[in-house]
C-alpha positions as CSV (number, residue, x, y, z in Angstrom):
1,M,18.6,-42.0,7.9
2,V,18.4,-40.2,4.7
3,D,20.6,-40.1,1.7
4,I,21.9,-37.1,0.8
5,R,22.1,-37.1,-2.9
6,K,19.2,-39.1,-3.0
7,Y,17.5,-35.8,-1.5
8,M,19.1,-33.7,-3.4
9,Q,18.6,-35.7,-7.4
10,L,14.9,-34.9,-5.7
11,I,14.7,-31.4,-4.8
12,G,16.9,-31.0,-7.7
13,S,13.6,-32.7,-9.7
14,L,11.6,-30.6,-7.9
15,I,13.5,-27.6,-9.0
16,F,13.7,-27.8,-12.2
17,L,9.5,-28.8,-12.2
18,C,9.3,-25.8,-10.9
19,N,9.8,-23.8,-13.8
20,T,6.5,-25.1,-15.4
21,R,4.7,-25.7,-12.1
22,P,4.2,-22.7,-10.2
23,D,1.7,-23.6,-7.5
24,I,4.9,-25.8,-6.3
25,C,7.3,-23.3,-6.4
26,F,7.0,-22.6,-2.6
27,A,7.0,-25.8,-1.4
28,V,10.4,-26.5,-3.1
29,S,11.4,-23.5,-1.9
30,V,11.0,-24.7,1.8
31,V,12.4,-28.6,1.1
32,S,15.2,-27.3,-0.6
33,R,16.7,-25.6,2.5
34,F,17.3,-28.8,3.8
35,S,20.1,-30.2,1.5
36,N,22.7,-30.2,3.9
37,K,21.3,-32.1,6.6
38,P,18.0,-33.6,5.5
39,K,16.0,-35.4,8.0
40,E,13.2,-37.9,7.6
41,T,10.3,-35.2,8.0
42,H,11.9,-33.6,5.4
43,W,12.3,-36.6,2.8
44,K,8.4,-36.9,3.5
45,A,7.3,-33.6,2.9
46,A,9.4,-33.9,-0.3
47,L,7.2,-37.3,-1.7
48,R,4.0,-35.1,-0.3
49,I,5.2,-32.7,-3.5
50,L,5.8,-35.8,-5.6
51,K,2.6,-37.1,-4.5
52,Y,1.0,-33.5,-4.8
53,I,2.2,-34.3,-9.0
54,V,1.2,-37.2,-9.3
55,G,-2.5,-35.8,-8.5
56,T,-3.1,-32.7,-10.1
57,L,-1.1,-33.7,-13.1
58,D,-3.5,-31.8,-15.6
59,Y,-2.8,-28.6,-13.9
60,G,-0.3,-26.3,-16.0
61,V,-0.4,-22.9,-17.5
62,F,-3.0,-22.5,-20.4
63,Y,-2.4,-19.7,-22.4
64,K,-5.4,-18.1,-24.4
65,P,-4.6,-16.4,-27.1
66,T,-5.7,-12.8,-26.3
67,V,-3.2,-10.5,-25.4
68,D,-4.1,-7.1,-23.8
69,E,-2.6,-6.9,-20.2
70,L,0.6,-7.1,-18.6
71,S,-0.8,-7.9,-15.3
72,G,1.2,-8.0,-11.2
73,Y,0.0,-9.9,-8.7
74,S,2.3,-9.0,-5.5
75,D,1.6,-10.1,-1.5
76,S,3.9,-10.5,1.2
77,N,3.8,-12.3,4.4
78,W,5.5,-10.4,7.7
79,A,7.5,-12.5,9.4
80,G,7.0,-15.5,8.0
81,D,10.3,-17.2,8.1
82,T,9.6,-18.8,11.2
83,D,13.2,-19.5,12.6
84,S,14.6,-16.2,10.5
85,R,11.9,-13.8,10.8
86,K,12.3,-12.5,7.6
87,S,9.2,-11.8,4.8
88,V,9.0,-13.7,2.6
89,S,8.0,-11.7,-0.4
90,G,6.0,-13.5,-3.9
91,Y,4.8,-12.4,-7.4
92,C,3.3,-13.2,-10.7
93,F,2.9,-11.8,-13.8
94,S,0.9,-12.3,-16.5
95,I,-0.4,-12.1,-20.3
96,G,-3.8,-12.4,-20.4
97,S,-4.7,-15.7,-19.8
98,G,-1.7,-17.7,-18.8
99,A,1.3,-16.8,-16.1
100,V,4.7,-15.6,-17.5
101,S,6.6,-14.7,-14.3
102,W,6.5,-16.1,-11.3
103,R,8.9,-15.9,-8.4
104,N,8.7,-16.6,-4.3
105,K,11.6,-15.3,-2.1
106,Q,12.6,-14.3,1.3
107,Q,13.6,-10.5,1.3
108,P,17.4,-10.4,2.8
109,I,16.5,-7.8,4.9
110,M,14.1,-8.4,8.2
111,A,11.8,-6.0,7.9
112,L,9.9,-3.6,11.4
113,S,6.6,-4.0,9.7
114,S,3.8,-5.5,7.5
115,T,3.1,-1.7,5.5
116,E,7.6,-2.1,5.4
117,A,7.4,-5.7,4.2
118,E,4.7,-5.3,1.4
119,Y,6.4,-2.1,0.1
120,K,9.3,-3.9,-0.7
121,A,7.5,-6.6,-2.6
122,A,5.4,-3.9,-4.6
123,C,9.1,-2.5,-5.6
124,I,10.7,-6.0,-7.0
125,V,7.2,-6.4,-9.1
126,A,7.5,-2.6,-10.0
127,C,11.3,-3.4,-11.6
128,E,9.8,-6.7,-12.7
129,A,7.3,-5.3,-15.1
130,V,9.6,-2.6,-16.1
131,W,12.3,-5.9,-17.4
132,L,8.6,-6.8,-18.5
133,R,7.4,-4.2,-20.7
134,R,10.8,-3.5,-22.4
135,I,11.6,-7.8,-23.6
136,L,7.6,-6.8,-25.1
137,M,8.8,-4.0,-26.8
138,D,11.8,-6.1,-27.9
139,V,9.1,-8.7,-29.4
140,A,6.4,-7.1,-31.0
141,T,7.1,-3.3,-31.2
142,Q,3.1,-2.6,-32.3
143,M,1.4,-3.9,-29.7
144,R,0.0,-1.3,-26.8
145,M,-0.6,-3.5,-23.2
146,T,-1.4,-2.2,-20.3
147,T,0.1,-2.9,-17.1
148,I,-1.3,-3.6,-14.2
149,L,-0.2,-3.8,-10.9
150,R,-2.2,-5.2,-8.2
151,F,-1.0,-5.3,-3.5
152,D,-3.2,-5.3,-0.9
153,N,-2.1,-3.8,1.7
154,Q,-3.4,-0.2,2.0
155,S,-0.6,1.2,3.9
156,S,2.3,0.3,0.8
157,M,0.0,1.6,-1.4
158,A,-0.5,5.2,0.9
159,I,2.6,5.7,0.5
160,A,3.1,4.5,-3.2
161,K,0.7,7.5,-4.3
162,N,1.7,10.0,-1.8
163,L,5.0,11.9,-3.0
164,V,5.7,13.7,0.2
165,L,5.4,10.5,2.1
166,H,8.9,9.4,0.9
167,A,11.6,11.2,2.5
168,H,10.2,10.3,5.6
169,T,10.5,5.7,4.5
């Protein structure tokens, strides 16, 4: 039997660590779903994340002084959650050489196709890009930075580029 208090303390510590280690965000989000009734397999999975952290202590987000481009990367897996069949979206923004914003979250509504899942993820990335641009303009008004959004689904790219299709989607 797993001690719920110890499990929740471990999960809380891992969630705090996600602020500086985006590479563990997805794994931590999966094990945190079972905080109410953790089983031995969930405890072992959380300990495995700790073992990974110990083995990768020199990993992190490193920044170089070049600040020329805000890049956003987006991806989604259609019906990736086997329990609810909802899609999971993720994105990461970087300025120059280091990540500045990232997120991995289950979509609230079930997507009917991979195109819909990817298009929703791209929409979330576009909103985050606008927010980051406004923050950057407040910090440095002289900054003339380009913003590039990247996502990999051809159908969702076609929808985003063709204004005629928006009425049908």
